[in-house]
Structures are given as C-alpha cells and as structure tokens.
DSSP file (Angstrom, degrees, kcal/mol; ACC not computed):
  #  RESIDUE AA STRUCTURE BP1 BP2  ACC     N-H-->O    O-->H-N    N-H-->O    O-->H-N    TCO  KAPPA ALPHA  PHI   PSI    X-CA   Y-CA   Z-CA
    1    1 A M              0   0    0      0, 0.0     3,-0.1     0, 0.0     2,-0.0   0.000 360.0 360.0 360.0 -32.8  108.5   79.5   88.9
    2    2 A G        -     0   0    0      1,-0.1     2,-0.3     3,-0.0     0, 0.0  -0.233 360.0 -91.3 -76.8 168.2  105.3   81.5   88.8
    3    3 A E        -     0   0    0      1,-0.1     2,-0.6     2,-0.0    -1,-0.1  -0.593  39.3-114.2 -80.1 137.8  104.5   84.4   91.0
    4    4 A D        -     0   0    0     -2,-0.3    -1,-0.1     1,-0.1     0, 0.0  -0.621  33.8-178.2 -73.5 116.6  102.7   83.7   94.3
    5    5 A R        +     0   0    0     -2,-0.6    -1,-0.1     2,-0.0     3,-0.1   0.002  29.1 136.0-109.8  27.7   99.3   85.3   93.9
    6    6 A R        -     0   0    0      1,-0.1    -2,-0.0     0, 0.0     0, 0.0  -0.472  65.3 -95.9 -71.6 147.1   97.8   84.5   97.3
    7    7 A P        -     0   0    0      0, 0.0     2,-0.3     0, 0.0    -1,-0.1  -0.297  47.7-172.4 -60.0 146.9   96.0   87.3   99.0
    8    8 A S        -     0   0    0     -3,-0.1     2,-0.4     2,-0.0    -3,-0.0  -0.894  17.0-131.4-136.2 167.6   98.0   89.3  101.5
    9    9 A R        -     0   0    0     -2,-0.3     2,-0.4     2,-0.0     0, 0.0  -0.964  16.9-171.6-124.3 139.8   97.4   92.0  104.0
   10   10 A E        -     0   0    0     -2,-0.4     2,-0.6     2,-0.0    -2,-0.0  -0.996  15.4-142.7-131.0 135.7   99.4   95.2  104.5
   11   11 A T        -     0   0    0     -2,-0.4     2,-0.4     2,-0.0    -2,-0.0  -0.874  19.5-173.3 -99.4 125.6   99.0   97.7  107.3
   12   12 A V        -     0   0    0     -2,-0.6     2,-0.4     2,-0.0    -2,-0.0  -0.970  11.1-149.6-120.5 132.5   99.4  101.3  106.3
   13   13 A Y        -     0   0    0     -2,-0.4     2,-0.4     2,-0.0    -2,-0.0  -0.855  14.9-176.0-104.1 137.0   99.5  104.1  108.8
   14   14 A L        -     0   0    0     -2,-0.4     2,-0.6     2,-0.0    -2,-0.0  -0.998  17.6-145.3-135.0 130.0   98.2  107.6  107.9
   15   15 A I        +     0   0    0     -2,-0.4     2,-0.3     2,-0.0    -2,-0.0  -0.846  36.6 152.0 -95.9 127.0   98.3  110.7  109.9
   16   16 A T        -     0   0    0     -2,-0.6     7,-0.0     2,-0.2    -2,-0.0  -0.949  53.6-126.8-148.2 164.5   95.3  112.9  109.4
   17   17 A D  S    S+     0   0    0     -2,-0.3     3,-0.0     2,-0.1    -2,-0.0   0.352  72.6 117.3 -97.1   6.2   93.2  115.5  111.1
   18   18 A H  S    S-     0   0    0      1,-0.1    -2,-0.2     2,-0.1     5,-0.1  -0.539  72.9-115.9 -68.9 133.9   90.0  113.5  110.4
   19   19 A P    >>  -     0   0    0      0, 0.0     3,-1.4     0, 0.0     4,-1.1  -0.435  25.3-115.7 -65.0 148.5   88.3  112.3  113.6
   20   20 A A  T 34 S+     0   0    0      1,-0.3     3,-0.3     2,-0.2    -2,-0.1   0.816 113.7  59.8 -56.9 -31.9   88.2  108.5  113.8
   21   21 A E  T 34 S+     0   0    0      1,-0.2    -1,-0.3     3,-0.0    -3,-0.0   0.791 115.1  32.4 -69.4 -26.4   84.4  108.5  113.6
   22   22 A T  T <4 S+     0   0    0     -3,-1.4     2,-1.4     1,-0.1    -1,-0.2   0.426  89.9 101.1-112.2   0.5   84.3  110.3  110.2
   23   23 A A     <  -     0   0    0     -4,-1.1    -1,-0.1    -3,-0.3    -7,-0.0  -0.675  55.3-172.4 -90.4  89.3   87.5  108.9  108.6
   24   24 A S     >  -     0   0    0     -2,-1.4     4,-2.5     1,-0.1     5,-0.2  -0.397  36.9-111.5 -76.4 158.0   86.2  106.2  106.3
   25   25 A P  H  > S+     0   0    0      0, 0.0     4,-2.4     0, 0.0     5,-0.2   0.874 120.1  53.7 -56.0 -36.7   88.6  103.9  104.5
   26   26 A A  H  > S+     0   0    0      2,-0.2     4,-2.3     1,-0.2     5,-0.2   0.910 108.7  48.3 -65.6 -41.2   87.6  105.6  101.2
   27   27 A D  H  > S+     0   0    0      2,-0.2     4,-2.2     1,-0.2    -1,-0.2   0.917 113.1  47.7 -63.5 -43.3   88.4  109.0  102.6
   28   28 A L  H  X S+     0   0    0     -4,-2.5     4,-2.3     2,-0.2    -2,-0.2   0.893 111.4  50.4 -66.5 -39.1   91.8  107.9  103.9
   29   29 A A  H  X S+     0   0    0     -4,-2.4     4,-2.4    -5,-0.2    -1,-0.2   0.906 110.6  49.7 -64.7 -41.0   92.6  106.1  100.6
   30   30 A A  H  X S+     0   0    0     -4,-2.3     4,-2.3     2,-0.2    -2,-0.2   0.903 109.9  51.3 -64.0 -40.5   91.7  109.3   98.7
   31   31 A H  H  X S+     0   0    0     -4,-2.2     4,-2.1     1,-0.2    -2,-0.2   0.925 110.9  47.8 -61.1 -45.7   93.9  111.4  101.0
   32   32 A A  H  X S+     0   0    0     -4,-2.3     4,-2.3     1,-0.2    -2,-0.2   0.897 110.7  51.6 -64.2 -40.6   96.8  109.0  100.4
   33   33 A R  H  X S+     0   0    0     -4,-2.4     4,-2.0     1,-0.2    -1,-0.2   0.900 108.5  51.2 -63.6 -40.5   96.3  109.1   96.6
   34   34 A R  H  X S+     0   0    0     -4,-2.3     4,-1.9     2,-0.2    -1,-0.2   0.910 109.5  51.2 -62.7 -41.3   96.4  112.9   96.7
   35   35 A H  H  X S+     0   0    0     -4,-2.1     4,-2.3     1,-0.2    -2,-0.2   0.944 112.2  44.7 -60.7 -48.0   99.6  112.9   98.6
   36   36 A W  H  X S+     0   0    0     -4,-2.3     4,-2.7     1,-0.2     5,-0.2   0.797 107.2  60.1 -70.8 -26.9  101.3  110.5   96.2
   37   37 A H  H  X S+     0   0    0     -4,-2.0     4,-2.5     2,-0.2     5,-0.2   0.938 109.4  43.1 -62.1 -45.8  100.0  112.5   93.2
   38   38 A V  H  X>S+     0   0    0     -4,-1.9     4,-2.6     2,-0.2     5,-1.0   0.925 113.9  51.7 -64.5 -44.6  101.9  115.5   94.5
   39   39 A E  I  <>S+     0   0    0     -4,-2.3     5,-2.7     1,-0.2     6,-0.3   0.922 116.4  39.4 -58.5 -46.1  104.9  113.5   95.3
   40   40 A N  I  <5S+     0   0    0     -4,-2.7     5,-0.3     3,-0.2    -1,-0.2   0.856 120.4  43.4 -75.1 -35.2  105.1  111.9   91.9
   41   41 A K  I  <5S+     0   0    0     -4,-2.5    -2,-0.2    -5,-0.2    -3,-0.2   0.832 131.9  10.9 -81.9 -32.2  104.1  115.0   89.9
   42   42 A V  I  X5S+     0   0    0     -4,-2.6     4,-2.7    -5,-0.2     5,-0.2   0.822 126.9  40.0-112.3 -64.3  106.3  117.6   91.7
   43   43 A H  I  ><S+     0   0    0     -5,-1.0     4,-2.1     1,-0.2     5,-0.2   0.900 116.8  48.1 -63.8 -43.7  108.9  116.3   94.1
   44   44 A Y  H  ><S+     0   0    0     -5,-2.7     4,-2.9    -6,-0.2     5,-0.3   0.922 113.7  47.8 -63.3 -43.5  110.0  113.4   92.0
   45   45 A V  H  > S+     0   0    0     -5,-0.3     4,-2.8    -6,-0.3     5,-0.5   0.916 110.8  51.3 -64.3 -43.0  110.3  115.5   88.9
   46   46 A R  H  X S+     0   0    0     -4,-2.7     4,-1.4     1,-0.2     6,-1.1   0.879 114.6  43.9 -62.9 -36.2  112.3  118.2   90.8
   47   47 A D  H  X S+     0   0    0     -4,-2.1     4,-1.7     4,-0.2    -2,-0.2   0.942 118.8  40.9 -74.6 -46.3  114.7  115.6   92.1
   48   48 A V  H  < S+     0   0    0     -4,-2.9    -2,-0.2    -5,-0.2    -3,-0.2   0.921 124.4  36.6 -68.6 -43.5  115.2  113.7   88.9
   49   49 A S  H  < S+     0   0    0     -4,-2.8    -3,-0.2    -5,-0.3    -1,-0.2   0.841 134.9  20.5 -79.1 -33.7  115.4  116.7   86.6
   50   50 A F  H  < S-     0   0    0     -4,-1.4    -3,-0.2    -5,-0.5    -2,-0.2   0.382  95.2-121.5-120.7   1.6  117.2  119.1   88.8
   51   51 A G    ><  +     0   0    0     -4,-1.7     3,-1.0     1,-0.1     4,-0.4   0.875  48.5 165.1  60.7  38.0  118.9  116.9   91.4
   52   52 A E  G >   +     0   0    0     -6,-1.1     3,-1.3     1,-0.3    -5,-0.2   0.852  67.2  55.8 -60.1 -38.6  117.1  118.7   94.2
   53   53 A D  G 3  S+     0   0    0      1,-0.3    -1,-0.3     3,-0.0    -6,-0.1   0.798 109.0  48.5 -66.1 -25.7  117.9  116.1   96.9
   54   54 A A  G <  S+     0   0    0     -3,-1.0    -1,-0.3    -7,-0.2    -2,-0.2   0.450  85.0 124.4 -91.1  -0.6  121.6  116.4   96.2
   55   55 A S    <   -     0   0    0     -3,-1.3    -4,-0.0    -4,-0.4    -3,-0.0  -0.301  47.4-161.5 -63.2 141.0  121.5  120.2   96.4
   56   56 A I        +     0   0    0      3,-0.0     2,-1.0     2,-0.0    -1,-0.1   0.256  55.3 116.5-104.6  10.5  123.8  121.9   98.9
   57   57 A L        +     0   0    0      1,-0.2    -2,-0.1     5,-0.1     9,-0.1  -0.697  27.1 136.6 -81.7 103.7  121.9  125.2   98.9
   58   58 A R        +     0   0    0     -2,-1.0     2,-0.5     4,-0.1    -1,-0.2   0.240  28.6 110.0-134.3  13.1  120.7  125.4  102.5
   59   59 A T  S >  S-     0   0    0     -3,-0.1     3,-1.8     2,-0.0    -3,-0.0  -0.811  82.9 -46.2-104.2 131.9  121.3  128.9  103.7
   60   60 A G  T 3  S-     0   0    0     -2,-0.5     4,-0.3     1,-0.3     0, 0.0  -0.217 116.5 -20.1  59.3-133.1  118.5  131.4  104.4
   61   61 A N  T 3> S+     0   0    0      1,-0.2     4,-2.6     2,-0.1    -1,-0.3   0.406 108.8 101.4 -89.6   0.6  115.8  131.7  101.8
   62   62 A I  H <> S+     0   0    0     -3,-1.8     4,-2.9     1,-0.2     5,-0.3   0.908  78.5  50.8 -57.4 -47.5  117.9  130.2   99.0
   63   63 A P  H  > S+     0   0    0      0, 0.0     4,-2.3     0, 0.0    -1,-0.2   0.916 113.9  45.3 -58.5 -41.8  116.3  126.7   99.2
   64   64 A T  H  > S+     0   0    0     -4,-0.3     4,-2.1     2,-0.2    -2,-0.2   0.919 114.5  48.1 -66.2 -43.3  112.8  128.1   99.0
   65   65 A N  H  X S+     0   0    0     -4,-2.6     4,-2.2     2,-0.2    -1,-0.2   0.915 113.2  46.9 -64.7 -43.3  113.7  130.5   96.2
   66   66 A I  H  X S+     0   0    0     -4,-2.9     4,-2.8    -5,-0.2    -1,-0.2   0.901 110.8  52.4 -66.5 -40.3  115.4  127.8   94.2
   67   67 A A  H  X S+     0   0    0     -4,-2.3     4,-2.4    -5,-0.3    -1,-0.2   0.894 109.5  50.4 -61.2 -39.2  112.5  125.4   94.7
   68   68 A T  H  X S+     0   0    0     -4,-2.1     4,-2.3     2,-0.2    -2,-0.2   0.917 111.2  47.9 -64.3 -43.6  110.1  128.1   93.4
   69   69 A L  H  X S+     0   0    0     -4,-2.2     4,-2.5     2,-0.2    -2,-0.2   0.915 111.5  50.3 -63.6 -42.7  112.3  128.6   90.3
   70   70 A R  H  X S+     0   0    0     -4,-2.8     4,-2.5     1,-0.2    -2,-0.2   0.930 111.5  48.0 -61.5 -44.7  112.4  124.9   89.7
   71   71 A S  H  X S+     0   0    0     -4,-2.4     4,-2.7     1,-0.2    -1,-0.2   0.887 110.2  52.9 -63.3 -38.3  108.7  124.6   90.0
   72   72 A T  H  X S+     0   0    0     -4,-2.3     4,-2.5     2,-0.2    -2,-0.2   0.927 110.0  47.5 -62.3 -45.3  108.2  127.6   87.6
   73   73 A V  H  X S+     0   0    0     -4,-2.5     4,-2.5     2,-0.2    -2,-0.2   0.923 112.1  49.8 -62.7 -44.0  110.5  126.0   85.0
   74   74 A I  H  X S+     0   0    0     -4,-2.5     4,-2.4     1,-0.2    -2,-0.2   0.928 112.1  47.9 -60.6 -45.2  108.6  122.7   85.3
   75   75 A N  H  X S+     0   0    0     -4,-2.7     4,-2.4     1,-0.2    -2,-0.2   0.901 111.9  49.5 -63.4 -40.8  105.2  124.4   85.0
   76   76 A R  H  X S+     0   0    0     -4,-2.5     4,-1.5     2,-0.2    -1,-0.2   0.901 111.1  49.5 -65.1 -40.3  106.4  126.4   81.9
   77   77 A L  H  <>S+     0   0    0     -4,-2.5     5,-2.4     2,-0.2    -2,-0.2   0.905 110.6  50.0 -65.2 -40.5  107.7  123.2   80.3
   78   78 A R  H ><5S+     0   0    0     -4,-2.4     3,-1.5     1,-0.2    -2,-0.2   0.910 109.7  50.7 -64.4 -40.4  104.4  121.5   80.9
   79   79 A R  H 3<5S+     0   0    0     -4,-2.4    -1,-0.2     1,-0.3    -2,-0.2   0.807 104.6  58.7 -65.5 -27.8  102.6  124.4   79.4
   80   80 A A  T 3<5S-     0   0    0     -4,-1.5    -1,-0.3    -5,-0.2    -2,-0.2   0.471 129.7 -97.4 -80.0  -1.0  104.9  124.2   76.4
   81   81 A G  T < 5S+     0   0    0     -3,-1.5     2,-0.6     1,-0.3    -3,-0.2   0.497  77.1 139.5 103.5   4.7  103.7  120.6   75.9
   82   82 A Y      < +     0   0    0     -5,-2.4    -1,-0.3     1,-0.2     3,-0.1  -0.725  20.5 173.3 -85.7 123.7  106.4  118.6   77.6
   83   83 A R  S    S+     0   0    0     -2,-0.6     2,-0.6     1,-0.2    -1,-0.2   0.730  76.2  51.9 -95.8 -28.4  105.0  115.7   79.6
   84   84 A F  S  > S-     0   0    0      1,-0.1     4,-1.0    -6,-0.0    -1,-0.2  -0.933  77.9-159.8-111.3 108.5  108.4  114.2   80.4
   85   85 A I  H  > S+     0   0    0     -2,-0.6     4,-2.8     1,-0.2     5,-0.3   0.832  74.5  66.9 -68.2 -41.3  110.5  117.0   81.9
   86   86 A P  H  > S+     0   0    0      0, 0.0     4,-2.0     0, 0.0    -1,-0.2   0.899 105.2  43.9 -53.3 -45.8  114.2  115.9   81.4
   87   87 A P  H  > S+     0   0    0      0, 0.0     4,-2.3     0, 0.0    -2,-0.2   0.911 114.1  51.9 -63.9 -37.5  114.1  116.1   77.6
   88   88 A G  H  X S+     0   0    0     -4,-1.0     4,-1.1     1,-0.2    -3,-0.1   0.888 107.8  51.9 -62.7 -38.3  112.3  119.4   77.8
   89   89 A R  H  < S+     0   0    0     -4,-2.8     3,-0.4     1,-0.2    -1,-0.2   0.914 110.6  47.3 -64.4 -42.6  114.9  120.7   80.1
   90   90 A R  H >< S+     0   0    0     -4,-2.0     3,-1.0    -5,-0.3    -2,-0.2   0.870 108.7  55.3 -67.5 -35.9  117.7  119.7   77.8
   91   91 A D  H 3< S+     0   0    0     -4,-2.3     3,-0.3     1,-0.3    -1,-0.2   0.754 108.9  49.2 -67.2 -23.2  115.9  121.2   74.8
   92   92 A H  T 3< S+     0   0    0     -4,-1.1    -1,-0.3    -3,-0.4    -2,-0.1  -0.142  76.8 103.6-111.3  37.5  115.6  124.6   76.6
   93   93 A T    <   +     0   0    0     -3,-1.0    -1,-0.2     4,-0.1    -2,-0.1   0.595  57.8  88.9 -96.5 -10.3  119.2  125.1   77.7
   94   94 A T  S  > S-     0   0    0     -3,-0.3     4,-2.0    -4,-0.1     3,-0.2  -0.623  85.1-120.4 -83.9 149.0  120.3  127.6   75.1
   95   95 A P  H  > S+     0   0    0      0, 0.0     4,-2.0     0, 0.0     5,-0.1   0.883 112.0  48.7 -56.7 -41.4  119.6  131.3   76.0
   96   96 A T  H  > S+     0   0    0      1,-0.2     4,-2.5     2,-0.2     5,-0.2   0.877 108.6  53.6 -69.9 -34.5  117.4  131.9   73.0
   97   97 A A  H  > S+     0   0    0      2,-0.2     4,-2.5     1,-0.2    -1,-0.2   0.899 108.5  50.1 -64.8 -39.4  115.3  128.8   73.7
   98   98 A V  H  X S+     0   0    0     -4,-2.0     4,-1.6     2,-0.2    -1,-0.2   0.912 111.2  48.6 -64.9 -41.3  114.7  130.0   77.3
   99   99 A L  H  <>S+     0   0    0     -4,-2.0     5,-2.7     1,-0.2     4,-0.2   0.920 111.8  49.3 -63.6 -42.8  113.6  133.4   76.1
  100  100 A D  H ><5S+     0   0    0     -4,-2.5     3,-1.4     1,-0.2    -2,-0.2   0.905 107.6  55.4 -61.2 -41.6  111.3  131.8   73.5
  101  101 A L  H 3<5S+     0   0    0     -4,-2.5    -1,-0.2     1,-0.3    -2,-0.2   0.866 110.3  45.3 -59.5 -37.3  109.8  129.6   76.2
  102  102 A H  T 3<5S-     0   0    0     -4,-1.6    -1,-0.3    -5,-0.1    -2,-0.2   0.335 120.8-106.5 -92.4   6.8  108.9  132.6   78.3
  103  103 A G  T < 5 +     0   0    0     -3,-1.4    -3,-0.2     1,-0.3    -2,-0.1   0.669  69.5 143.2  83.2  17.6  107.5  134.5   75.4
  104  104 A F      <       0   0    0     -5,-2.7    -1,-0.3    -6,-0.2    -2,-0.1  -0.722 360.0 360.0 -90.7 142.0  110.3  137.1   74.9
  105  105 A P              0   0    0      0, 0.0    -1,-0.1     0, 0.0    -5,-0.1   0.507 360.0 360.0 -72.3 360.0  111.1  138.1   71.3
C-alpha cells in the first residue's frame, strides 16, 4: 500500500554550449533550473491565462506582437501585486480598470 521509496536513476539529456571538460553536474543542473524557471514563470502563465498554445494567430509579426502584449500585461499585473495571474486578469477586464492599471486618470 505504501509508496516504493527505493533509490532510482534517471538519465536527463541537456543541450548546451559548455565544453564537456568544463560542464560540471552543478553547472548543468543550474542551467536546467534556469530554463524551467522561465518556462514556469512566463510560458506556462501565458498559456493558462491567455490560451496561447491554442491561439490561431500565425501570420507575419502577429504572434510576436501578441506575445509581447501578453507579457506586458503579465508584468503589469505582477507589479500591481498579483502573484496568481488568472484572477488578476479577470479583475482588470473593465475599461476603467485597465486604464487604472496603466496609470491613466
């Protein structure tokens, strides 16, 4: 019934520009943690809050421009004190709330 807590081994592959002679396990682990920090802080929030992965905007510069706008909104919400973005996004859906968020009278 209990969980099996025997030690296990997992092989993880990482692509890096570090030469093999200088890529210590600690350096590689730090690199992987930085990658997942960005993934969890930015990409995951953009997908969950804005449905970015389901977006059908794929022409020209539109995807880049929309991603920039989404990131701007997320950063503004974080500066306004929201740590969990979806509720903050819902709170700022009225026109006056958006103006207040951006400092307009």
